OpenMM code with the backbone's topology and positions (N, CA, C; nanometers):
from openmm import Vec3, app, unit

residues = "MET PRO LEU PHE GLU SER PRO PHE PHE ALA ALA CYS ARG ARG ALA LEU ARG LYS GLY GLY ILE TYR ALA THR GLN CYS GLY SER PRO VAL LEU PHE GLN LYS GLU VAL ARG SER VAL ASP HIS HIS LEU ARG GLN VAL PHE ALA GLU ALA ARG ARG TYR LEU GLY LEU MET PRO SER TYR PRO SER GLY VAL TRP SER TYR VAL MET ALA SER ASP GLU PRO LEU SER ILE THR LEU ASP GLU LEU ALA ARG ARG TYR ALA GLU ARG SER LEU LYS LEU SER TYR TYR THR PRO GLU VAL HIS GLN ALA SER GLY VAL ILE PRO PRO ALA LEU GLN".split()
positions = [
    Vec3(0.0797, -0.1055, 0.0093),
    Vec3(0.0052, 0.0026, 0.0005),
    Vec3(0.0799, 0.1169, 0.0042),
    Vec3(0.0792, 0.2046, -0.0909),
    Vec3(0.1717, 0.3280, -0.1188),
    Vec3(0.1428, 0.4261, 0.0073),
    Vec3(0.2247, 0.5056, 0.0484),
    Vec3(0.2133, 0.5857, 0.1467),
    Vec3(0.1516, 0.7077, 0.0648),
    Vec3(0.0829, 0.8057, 0.1495),
    Vec3(0.0354, 0.9311, 0.1041),
    Vec3(-0.0686, 0.9157, -0.0114),
    Vec3(-0.1235, 0.8113, -0.0112),
    Vec3(-0.2653, 0.7882, -0.0786),
    Vec3(-0.3643, 0.7394, 0.0047),
    Vec3(-0.4875, 0.7474, -0.0504),
    Vec3(-0.6089, 0.7310, 0.0231),
    Vec3(-0.6216, 0.5981, 0.1138),
    Vec3(-0.5848, 0.4884, 0.0422),
    Vec3(-0.5797, 0.3603, 0.1176),
    Vec3(-0.5060, 0.3698, 0.2595),
    Vec3(-0.3922, 0.4056, 0.2296),
    Vec3(-0.2922, 0.4371, 0.3611),
    Vec3(-0.3722, 0.5150, 0.4470),
    Vec3(-0.4079, 0.6309, 0.4117),
    Vec3(-0.4640, 0.7345, 0.5035),
    Vec3(-0.6094, 0.6658, 0.5638),
    Vec3(-0.6732, 0.5905, 0.4946),
    Vec3(-0.7962, 0.5257, 0.5489),
    Vec3(-0.7539, 0.4274, 0.6882),
    Vec3(-0.6237, 0.3664, 0.6361),
    Vec3(-0.5878, 0.2558, 0.7432),
    Vec3(-0.5380, 0.3459, 0.8574),
    Vec3(-0.4757, 0.4552, 0.8642),
    Vec3(-0.4310, 0.5270, 0.9676),
    Vec3(-0.5603, 0.5780, 1.0327),
    Vec3(-0.6565, 0.6340, 0.9559),
    Vec3(-0.7914, 0.6683, 1.0316),
    Vec3(-0.8460, 0.5480, 1.1022),
    Vec3(-0.8600, 0.4433, 1.0630),
    Vec3(-0.8926, 0.3317, 1.1366),
    Vec3(-0.8332, 0.3079, 1.2630),
    Vec3(-0.6825, 0.3369, 1.2676),
    Vec3(-0.6215, 0.3118, 1.3770),
    Vec3(-0.6140, 0.4218, 1.4852),
    Vec3(-0.6680, 0.5389, 1.4502),
    Vec3(-0.6836, 0.6233, 1.5474),
    Vec3(-0.8159, 0.6128, 1.6535),
    Vec3(-0.7821, 0.6630, 1.7476),
    Vec3(-0.9120, 0.6725, 1.8612),
    Vec3(-1.0185, 0.7698, 1.8259),
    Vec3(-1.1304, 0.7787, 1.8827),
    Vec3(-1.2338, 0.8880, 1.8580),
    Vec3(-1.1560, 1.0188, 1.8904),
    Vec3(-1.1730, 1.1093, 1.7814),
    Vec3(-1.1132, 1.2442, 1.8330),
    Vec3(-0.9547, 1.2462, 1.7968),
    Vec3(-0.9251, 1.1413, 1.7621),
    Vec3(-0.7553, 1.1242, 1.7373),
    Vec3(-0.7025, 1.2227, 1.5796),
    Vec3(-0.5932, 1.2719, 1.6051),
    Vec3(-0.5474, 1.3515, 1.4817),
    Vec3(-0.4271, 1.2791, 1.4375),
    Vec3(-0.4133, 1.2723, 1.2927),
    Vec3(-0.3269, 1.2045, 1.2073),
    Vec3(-0.2400, 1.3217, 1.1619),
    Vec3(-0.1170, 1.3081, 1.1926),
    Vec3(-0.0123, 1.4240, 1.1512),
    Vec3(0.1051, 1.3657, 1.0664),
    Vec3(0.1478, 1.4330, 0.9543),
    Vec3(0.2613, 1.3966, 0.8841),
    Vec3(0.3312, 1.5136, 0.8071),
    Vec3(0.4422, 1.4839, 0.7718),
    Vec3(0.5042, 1.5688, 0.6790),
    Vec3(0.4802, 1.5372, 0.5398),
    Vec3(0.4647, 1.6464, 0.4549),
    Vec3(0.4368, 1.6215, 0.3166),
    Vec3(0.5022, 1.6874, 0.2218),
    Vec3(0.6323, 1.7252, 0.2373),
    Vec3(0.7294, 1.7697, 0.1339),
    Vec3(0.7522, 1.9196, 0.1453),
    Vec3(0.8301, 1.9888, 0.0435),
    Vec3(0.8642, 2.1052, 0.0479),
    Vec3(0.7512, 2.1780, -0.0642),
    Vec3(0.6755, 2.2923, 0.0012),
    Vec3(0.5755, 2.3492, -0.0938),
    Vec3(0.6334, 2.4313, -0.2140),
    Vec3(0.7910, 2.4348, -0.1977),
    Vec3(0.8809, 2.5236, -0.2990),
    Vec3(0.8847, 2.4113, -0.4078),
    Vec3(0.9560, 2.2875, -0.3621),
    Vec3(1.0119, 2.2041, -0.4794),
    Vec3(0.9132, 2.0890, -0.4880),
    Vec3(0.8255, 2.0403, -0.4083),
    Vec3(0.7417, 1.9351, -0.4296),
    Vec3(0.5929, 1.9695, -0.4265),
    Vec3(0.5524, 2.0812, -0.5042),
    Vec3(0.4179, 2.1306, -0.5155),
    Vec3(0.3193, 2.0387, -0.5387),
    Vec3(0.3547, 1.9236, -0.6473),
    Vec3(0.2558, 1.8291, -0.6811),
    Vec3(0.2431, 1.7350, -0.5784),
    Vec3(0.3536, 1.6941, -0.4968),
    Vec3(0.3278, 1.5991, -0.3901),
    Vec3(0.2470, 1.6497, -0.2820),
    Vec3(0.2753, 1.7694, -0.2331),
    Vec3(0.2119, 1.8530, -0.1422),
    Vec3(0.0462, 1.8602, -0.1597),
    Vec3(0.0099, 1.8925, -0.2850),
    Vec3(-0.1173, 1.8938, -0.3268),
    Vec3(-0.1968, 1.7631, -0.3315),
    Vec3(-0.1177, 1.6706, -0.3843),
    Vec3(-0.1613, 1.5307, -0.3764),
    Vec3(-0.2031, 1.4693, -0.2172),
    Vec3(-0.1051, 1.4984, -0.1259),
    Vec3(-0.1488, 1.4356, 0.0036),
    Vec3(-0.2558, 1.5297, 0.0467),
    Vec3(-0.2776, 1.6448, 0.0477),
    Vec3(-0.3863, 1.7166, 0.0729),
    Vec3(-0.5156, 1.6819, 0.0293),
    Vec3(-0.5086, 1.6477, -0.1143),
    Vec3(-0.6258, 1.5756, -0.1863),
    Vec3(-0.6708, 1.4432, -0.1178),
    Vec3(-0.5665, 1.3486, -0.1115),
    Vec3(-0.6079, 1.2142, -0.0514),
    Vec3(-0.6633, 1.2253, 0.0930),
    Vec3(-0.5867, 1.3125, 0.1754),
    Vec3(-0.6353, 1.3330, 0.3121),
    Vec3(-0.7782, 1.3942, 0.3072),
    Vec3(-0.8070, 1.4878, 0.2414),
    Vec3(-0.9543, 1.5199, 0.2319),
    Vec3(-1.0500, 1.4105, 0.1867),
    Vec3(-1.0116, 1.3275, 0.1058),
    Vec3(-1.1152, 1.2079, 0.0833),
    Vec3(-1.1390, 1.1112, 0.1863),
    Vec3(-1.0469, 1.1243, 0.2984),
    Vec3(-1.0728, 1.0211, 0.3780),
    Vec3(-1.1188, 1.0796, 0.5277),
    Vec3(-1.0528, 1.1977, 0.5630),
    Vec3(-1.0738, 1.2719, 0.7045),
    Vec3(-1.1754, 1.3877, 0.6497),
    Vec3(-1.2708, 1.4243, 0.7734),
    Vec3(-1.3509, 1.5333, 0.7716),
    Vec3(-1.2809, 1.6706, 0.7357),
    Vec3(-1.1576, 1.6724, 0.8186),
    Vec3(-1.0907, 1.7982, 0.7980),
    Vec3(-0.9430, 1.7672, 0.7851),
    Vec3(-0.8911, 1.8635, 0.7072),
    Vec3(-0.7145, 1.8418, 0.6767),
    Vec3(-0.6788, 1.9813, 0.6782),
    Vec3(-0.5532, 2.0075, 0.7625),
    Vec3(-0.4904, 2.1460, 0.7601),
    Vec3(-0.3475, 2.1248, 0.7462),
    Vec3(-0.3066, 2.2090, 0.6333),
    Vec3(-0.1484, 2.2127, 0.6331),
    Vec3(-0.0954, 2.3221, 0.6980),
    Vec3(0.0446, 2.3064, 0.7387),
    Vec3(0.1040, 2.4154, 0.7794),
    Vec3(0.2571, 2.3986, 0.7581),
    Vec3(0.3199, 2.5025, 0.7873),
    Vec3(0.4540, 2.5316, 0.7435),
    Vec3(0.5590, 2.5346, 0.8599),
    Vec3(0.6686, 2.4664, 0.8385),
    Vec3(0.7783, 2.4957, 0.9446),
    Vec3(0.9286, 2.5290, 0.8478),
    Vec3(1.0058, 2.5705, 0.9449),
    Vec3(1.1363, 2.5859, 0.9041),
    Vec3(1.2154, 2.4650, 0.9243),
    Vec3(1.2808, 2.4250, 0.8128),
    Vec3(1.3703, 2.2959, 0.8460),
    Vec3(1.4802, 2.3227, 0.7459),
    Vec3(1.5784, 2.3759, 0.8134),
    Vec3(1.7084, 2.4164, 0.7206),
    Vec3(1.7963, 2.3042, 0.6648),
    Vec3(1.7799, 2.1771, 0.7294),
    Vec3(1.8397, 2.0534, 0.6682),
    Vec3(1.7784, 2.0087, 0.5548),
    Vec3(1.6517, 2.0356, 0.5305),
    Vec3(1.5815, 1.9917, 0.4230),
    Vec3(1.5828, 2.0796, 0.2990),
    Vec3(1.5739, 2.0299, 0.1680),
    Vec3(1.5673, 2.1163, 0.0408),
    Vec3(1.4688, 2.2295, 0.0641),
    Vec3(1.5157, 2.3557, 0.0446),
    Vec3(1.4596, 2.4809, 0.0426),
    Vec3(1.4344, 2.5474, 0.1642),
    Vec3(1.4513, 2.4675, 0.2711),
    Vec3(1.4269, 2.5104, 0.4167),
    Vec3(1.2879, 2.5364, 0.4676),
    Vec3(1.1876, 2.5134, 0.3886),
    Vec3(1.0604, 2.5415, 0.4198),
    Vec3(0.9888, 2.4012, 0.3871),
    Vec3(0.9163, 2.3491, 0.5018),
    Vec3(0.8620, 2.1902, 0.4770),
    Vec3(0.7076, 2.2375, 0.5350),
    Vec3(0.6305, 2.1423, 0.4494),
    Vec3(0.5002, 2.1332, 0.4786),
    Vec3(0.4701, 2.0115, 0.5651),
    Vec3(0.3767, 2.0290, 0.6583),
    Vec3(0.3125, 1.9203, 0.7394),
    Vec3(0.1627, 1.9347, 0.7168),
    Vec3(0.0954, 1.8325, 0.7769),
    Vec3(-0.0471, 1.8357, 0.7791),
    Vec3(-0.0867, 1.7405, 0.8768),
    Vec3(-0.2217, 1.8075, 0.9154),
    Vec3(-0.3052, 1.7329, 1.0353),
    Vec3(-0.4300, 1.6973, 0.9726),
    Vec3(-0.4779, 1.5965, 1.0151),
    Vec3(-0.6128, 1.5486, 0.9728),
    Vec3(-0.6909, 1.4650, 1.0699),
    Vec3(-0.8116, 1.5055, 1.0747),
    Vec3(-0.9057, 1.4324, 1.1787),
    Vec3(-1.0547, 1.4407, 1.1343),
    Vec3(-1.1280, 1.3689, 1.1959),
    Vec3(-1.2746, 1.3834, 1.1758),
    Vec3(-1.3382, 1.4750, 1.2845),
    Vec3(-1.2545, 1.5324, 1.3654),
    Vec3(-1.3107, 1.6375, 1.4629),
    Vec3(-1.2581, 1.7684, 1.4196),
    Vec3(-1.3028, 1.8749, 1.4620),
    Vec3(-1.2464, 2.0213, 1.4403),
    Vec3(-1.1033, 2.0201, 1.4642),
    Vec3(-1.0199, 2.0621, 1.3887),
    Vec3(-0.8875, 2.1048, 1.4209),
    Vec3(-0.8564, 2.2271, 1.4622),
    Vec3(-0.9559, 2.3285, 1.4803),
    Vec3(-0.9333, 2.4833, 1.5201),
    Vec3(-0.9185, 2.4894, 1.6639),
    Vec3(-0.8537, 2.5675, 1.7031),
    Vec3(-0.7953, 2.6094, 1.8341),
    Vec3(-0.7762, 2.7538, 1.8514),
    Vec3(-0.8470, 2.8174, 1.9570),
    Vec3(-0.8024, 2.9630, 1.9585),
    Vec3(-0.6691, 2.9925, 2.0120),
    Vec3(-0.6111, 3.1104, 1.9932),
    Vec3(-0.4695, 3.1356, 2.0495),
    Vec3(-0.4770, 3.1152, 2.1882),
    Vec3(-0.6028, 3.1725, 2.2449),
    Vec3(-0.6025, 3.1793, 2.3870),
    Vec3(-0.6157, 3.0299, 2.4654),
    Vec3(-0.6628, 2.9362, 2.4209),
    Vec3(-0.6697, 2.7974, 2.4515),
    Vec3(-0.5324, 2.7378, 2.4328),
    Vec3(-0.4726, 2.7543, 2.3077),
    Vec3(-0.3352, 2.7212, 2.2949),
    Vec3(-0.2540, 2.7539, 2.4163),
    Vec3(-0.2464, 2.9009, 2.4433),
    Vec3(-0.1537, 2.9701, 2.5169),
    Vec3(-0.1893, 2.9111, 2.6746),
    Vec3(-0.3105, 2.8843, 2.6948),
    Vec3(-0.3378, 2.8347, 2.8286),
    Vec3(-0.2773, 2.6909, 2.8504),
    Vec3(-0.2917, 2.6010, 2.7513),
    Vec3(-0.2419, 2.4648, 2.7609),
    Vec3(-0.0809, 2.4804, 2.7544),
    Vec3(-0.0301, 2.5732, 2.6850),
    Vec3(0.1219, 2.5752, 2.6944),
    Vec3(0.1556, 2.6188, 2.8162),
    Vec3(0.0834, 2.7275, 2.9077),
    Vec3(0.1269, 2.7653, 3.0327),
    Vec3(0.1016, 2.6482, 3.1368),
    Vec3(0.0115, 2.5661, 3.1185),
    Vec3(-0.0210, 2.4540, 3.2066),
    Vec3(0.0750, 2.3639, 3.2065),
    Vec3(0.1517, 2.3473, 3.1059),
    Vec3(0.2659, 2.2431, 3.0834),
    Vec3(0.3739, 2.3106, 3.1226),
    Vec3(0.3856, 2.4369, 3.1500),
    Vec3(0.5412, 2.5182, 3.1827),
    Vec3(0.6401, 2.4910, 3.0806),
    Vec3(0.5928, 2.4993, 2.9435),
    Vec3(0.6490, 2.4734, 2.8354),
    Vec3(0.7628, 2.6059, 2.8093),
    Vec3(0.8931, 2.5663, 2.7776),
    Vec3(1.0076, 2.6802, 2.7604),
    Vec3(1.0691, 2.6228, 2.6308),
    Vec3(1.0190, 2.6408, 2.5147),
    Vec3(1.0855, 2.5585, 2.3888),
    Vec3(1.1507, 2.6745, 2.3254),
    Vec3(1.2812, 2.6437, 2.2604),
    Vec3(1.3402, 2.7174, 2.1768),
    Vec3(1.2783, 2.7883, 2.0292),
    Vec3(1.1912, 2.7067, 1.9927),
    Vec3(1.1403, 2.7412, 1.8714),
    Vec3(0.9482, 2.7725, 1.8644),
    Vec3(0.9131, 2.6584, 1.9272),
    Vec3(0.7498, 2.6599, 1.9439),
    Vec3(0.6840, 2.7433, 2.0360),
    Vec3(0.5894, 2.8185, 1.9958),
    Vec3(0.5028, 2.9053, 2.0935),
    Vec3(0.3801, 2.8934, 2.0272),
    Vec3(0.2734, 2.9150, 2.1282),
    Vec3(0.1400, 2.9381, 2.0563),
    Vec3(0.1279, 3.0188, 1.9387),
    Vec3(0.1862, 3.1291, 1.9318),
    Vec3(0.2006, 3.2301, 1.8309),
    Vec3(0.2517, 3.1564, 1.6920),
    Vec3(0.3645, 3.0843, 1.7196),
    Vec3(0.4334, 3.0353, 1.6023),
    Vec3(0.3276, 2.9218, 1.5563),
    Vec3(0.2707, 2.8447, 1.6429),
    Vec3(0.1717, 2.7494, 1.5971),
    Vec3(0.0554, 2.8002, 1.5168),
    Vec3(0.0002, 2.9102, 1.5640),
    Vec3(-0.1023, 2.9738, 1.4876),
    Vec3(-0.0645, 3.0248, 1.3552),
    Vec3(0.0435, 3.1071, 1.3594),
    Vec3(0.1253, 3.1445, 1.2375),
    Vec3(0.1580, 3.0453, 1.1195),
    Vec3(0.1934, 2.9122, 1.1750),
    Vec3(0.2378, 2.8071, 1.0869),
    Vec3(0.1436, 2.7674, 0.9931),
    Vec3(0.0014, 2.8149, 1.0218),
    Vec3(-0.1292, 2.7741, 0.9341),
    Vec3(-0.1314, 2.8630, 0.8395),
    Vec3(-0.0987, 2.9777, 0.8305),
    Vec3(-0.0973, 3.0879, 0.7254),
    Vec3(-0.0217, 3.0498, 0.6090),
    Vec3(-0.0767, 3.0008, 0.5160),
    Vec3(0.0019, 2.9581, 0.3817),
    Vec3(0.0009, 3.0708, 0.2843),
    Vec3(0.1287, 3.1274, 0.2461),
    Vec3(0.1357, 3.2287, 0.1530),
    Vec3(0.0697, 3.1916, 0.0196),
    Vec3(0.0221, 3.2802, -0.0583),
    Vec3(-0.0597, 3.2420, -0.1810),
    Vec3(0.0407, 3.1755, -0.2768),
    Vec3(0.1667, 3.2136, -0.2919),
    Vec3(0.2603, 3.1575, -0.3930),
    Vec3(0.2998, 2.9912, -0.3395),
    Vec3(0.2641, 2.9623, -0.2044),
    Vec3(0.2874, 2.8322, -0.1597),
    Vec3(0.1566, 2.7313, -0.1579),
    Vec3(0.0457, 2.8041, -0.1834),
    Vec3(-0.0711, 2.7314, -0.1557),
    Vec3(-0.1099, 2.6310, -0.2940),
] * unit.nanometer
topology = app.Topology()
chain = topology.addChain("A")
for resn in residues:
    res = topology.addResidue(resn, chain)
    for name in ("N", "CA", "C"):
        topology.addAtom(name, app.Element.getBySymbol(name[0]), res)
């Protein structure tokens, strides 16, 4: 069964608990636009919601990498809720913050 196609994503969906979230990388939006669009298409055939987000990955080609989350439950979360969860866990990370999380979901038109 090929990765990044609907049958594989359907198997992943079956393995998730209710409310679970599937997350994966889906390539460079600069160098692998066709692959990124294909993953998005196949996930949307299987899950109720899929959201792509970007991250900086200096060791990967182009330095910008796409990731995607998919679920049958809503994936939206407010910045206030995310900040509350972050604070509850006393996280002090060198890159990730609630603001970075929220901003990573904003995909520039050239990379959509």
